[in-house]
C-alpha positions in Angstrom: 0.0 0.0 0.0 1.1 3.5 -0.7 1.5 6.2 1.9 -1.9 7.8 1.1 -3.9 4.5 1.4 -2.2 3.2 4.5 -4.4 5.1 7.0 -7.7 4.7 5.2 -10.3 2.5 6.8 -11.3 -0.7 4.9 -14.5 -2.6 5.5 -15.7 -6.0 4.3 -19.4 -6.6 3.5 -22.0 -8.0 1.2 -23.6 -6.1 -1.7 -27.3 -5.7 -1.1 -28.1 -3.4 -4.0 -26.4 -2.7 -7.4 -29.3 -1.1 -9.2 -27.8 2.4 -9.4 -25.2 3.4 -12.0 -21.7 3.2 -10.6 -23.0 2.8 -7.1 -23.4 -0.2 -4.8 -24.9 -0.5 -1.3 -22.8 -2.7 1.0 -24.1 -4.2 4.2 -21.3 -4.4 6.8 -22.0 -6.5 9.9 -20.0 -6.5 13.1 -20.2 -8.5 16.3 -19.0 -7.2 19.6 -19.5 -7.7 23.3 -21.8 -5.3 25.1 -19.9 -3.3 27.8 -22.6 -3.5 30.5 -24.5 -6.7 29.8 -21.6 -8.8 28.5 -23.8 -10.1 25.8 -22.7 -10.5 22.2 -24.5 -8.1 19.9 -24.8 -8.1 16.1 -24.8 -4.6 14.5 -25.1 -3.8 10.8 -24.8 -0.7 8.7 -25.2 0.1 5.0 -22.6 2.1 3.1 -22.9 3.5 -0.4 -19.7 2.8 -2.4 -18.5 3.9 -5.8 -18.1 1.1 -8.4 -16.7 2.7 -11.6 -17.0 -0.4 -13.8 -20.3 -1.7 -12.5 -18.7 -5.1 -11.8 -20.3 -5.9 -8.4 -23.6 -7.8 -8.3 -26.0 -8.4 -5.4 -24.7 -11.1 -3.0 -21.0 -10.5 -3.8 -18.6 -10.2 -0.8 -16.6 -7.0 -1.4 -14.0 -4.8 0.3 -14.5 -1.1 0.3 -12.1 1.7 1.3 -12.6 5.3 2.4 -12.3 7.9 -0.4 -13.2 11.4 -1.4 -16.9 12.2 -1.3 -18.5 11.3 -4.6 -21.9 12.6 -3.5 -23.9 13.3 -0.3 -24.0 9.7 0.8 -21.2 8.1 -1.2 -17.8 8.3 0.5 -16.4 4.8 -0.1 -15.2 3.0 -3.2 -14.9 -0.6 -4.2 -11.4 -2.2 -3.9 -11.9 -5.9 -4.4 -14.7 -8.3 -5.3 -14.6 -11.9 -4.2 
């Protein structure tokens, strides 16, 4: 990785929508232990990511990285598709 991309956050998730042009919606799930109740909690969040070549389809597992803002909601971009 280069110096610029070293400190950018990367997330791994599943594509839940690829209907928009050059945009995918990625569902990222994380599991953590609750601080007070010591119970494991599942939390999910959706991120809009830029997909320049429209390569990702629904159900694909992808890696996204922080980037410049492409629009109001789109601040991530697709790195790899598995």
